[in-house]
Residue, then its C-alpha position, 0 to 999 in steps of 0.5 A: m536455517e533461515k527461511t527464504t521466501y520466493y515470490f512469483y506471478s504469471n509474467i515471471a512464470r511465463d518467462v521461466l517456461a519460455q527458457i525451459d522450452k528453449g533448453q536453457d540451464q540458467i535464468e535471471i528473474s526477480t523473486d522478490l516482486n521486482r525489487s531485485s533480480a538473481s540468477f537461478s538454475l533450470c534443471g530439466d523441467e524444474l526451476v531450482l531456487d535452493d536445496r529446499n525450494r524448486l518449481s516444476k513445469a506443472d507448478l509454473k504453468h499453474i502460476a502462469k494461468k492465474e492472472n492477478r495472483i501472487f504466489y509465494l514459495e517457502n519451505g517447499e510449499l507454494e501458496v497464494l498471497e491472499h486471505r478469504g474471510e469477511g472479504y477477499y483480500k489479495l496482493v495484485p502484481t504490477d511491474t513494480a510494487p504490488l497493490l492491495e485489492i479488497s473484494g475486487v476494489k483496488m486500494h491504490i492509484s494504479k493507472g499510469i503510475n505504480p502504487f508505491d510511487s503514488a503513495g509516496q507522492m501523497a507523502r511528499q505533498v506534506v512531509q518534511p524532514g523532522h516531522r512527526v507524521l500521522d498516517t491514518c489508514s496505513g494499508l501496505g505502508y507505502a506512504a509511511s515508507e516514503a515519509l521515513n525516506l523524507g526524513a520524518r523523525e517519527v511516523i505513527s501508522v494506524e491500520f484497522s484491518k488485521t488481515v491487511m497487517d498480516l499481508r504487508k508482513m509478507n510484502p517485500w515492498s512493505q518491510r521499511i515500516f518494520g524498523d526504527r522511527i515508526v509506531l505500528i498501531h492496530a486500531d480504528i482511527f475514527d475512535y483511536i484519534s481521540m488518544f492523541e494530544s492536540e497539536s501533536f503532529d506536523s503533517i497528516i496523510h489521510d488515505p481512507p477506504r472509499f466513502s461507501l466503506a468508511g464514510e465516517l472518515y470523510g465527515e466533519a466530526f472526524y475532520r475536526e479531530l484531524f484539525r485538532v491533532l495537527k500543529r499550527r501551520g501543519s499540513l494534511f493530504h487527504y486522498t478522496g478518490n475519483p470525484h463524481m457528481i452528486k448534483r449539478g454544480s456539486s462534486f464529492v470532492d467539493q463537499a469534502i472541501r467544504r467540510l474541511k473548511a468548516a472543520g477549520f482548515k485553510k488553503v484547501v486545494k485540489n490535487e487532481e493527479l493524486m485524486g485528493v486535496t491538501a490543506l493547512k492549519 
């Protein structure tokens, strides 16, 4: 029998509890993190999902109390979508796609926009139909998904964290990347980029972790490698994060722009809404 996975977070659990308290016998909810909705039975104090999966009122109250957690129910077992090891990795619910958080640091733009759309907007700055695309730090694969939707002929998706790769296998919003026209690579892009031939990509999406976690991915040496593997007249979108002042008249983004130009990029332009820059070769 094919297993089915159901996803829940506090808002959904509270909705179910409210309908149970009203004595309702049916409820329509999303169990795939807001991608779709379906109707399920309420039997006494239980939410019945299928013959093998149901949630008691006590389960629902537990989920409702755990803000910023995503739970999944599979084969009758309720678990949290997180991993605790070298850091605390978890998927955090939003009104649409979940975002990735590592040790309290959000890995997506989320203020005023959902993380799936913000990553998609990054891809739309540079990707065109027929492009071969390099996604340097793929994370949950949201930008890579949009690159495929935009008609990229191939996306090379590189991700360093095995934990992140495991989490995205469980994320309903990441499933587009497990298909045709995409190559998933588990590697440190700083080292792995040397494996690519010169001028082998039409566009690049470079969305690294913050500078304090991966400063080498903001350095001139790495920018030169990005320039090398990009085709002539190819384009780069580089997420830099919130600009902040280093000294009077000099911001972090301005310094990144100077390094990109030193590496050979032209027409390097700030995109304040997406907290990054675009650049051309």
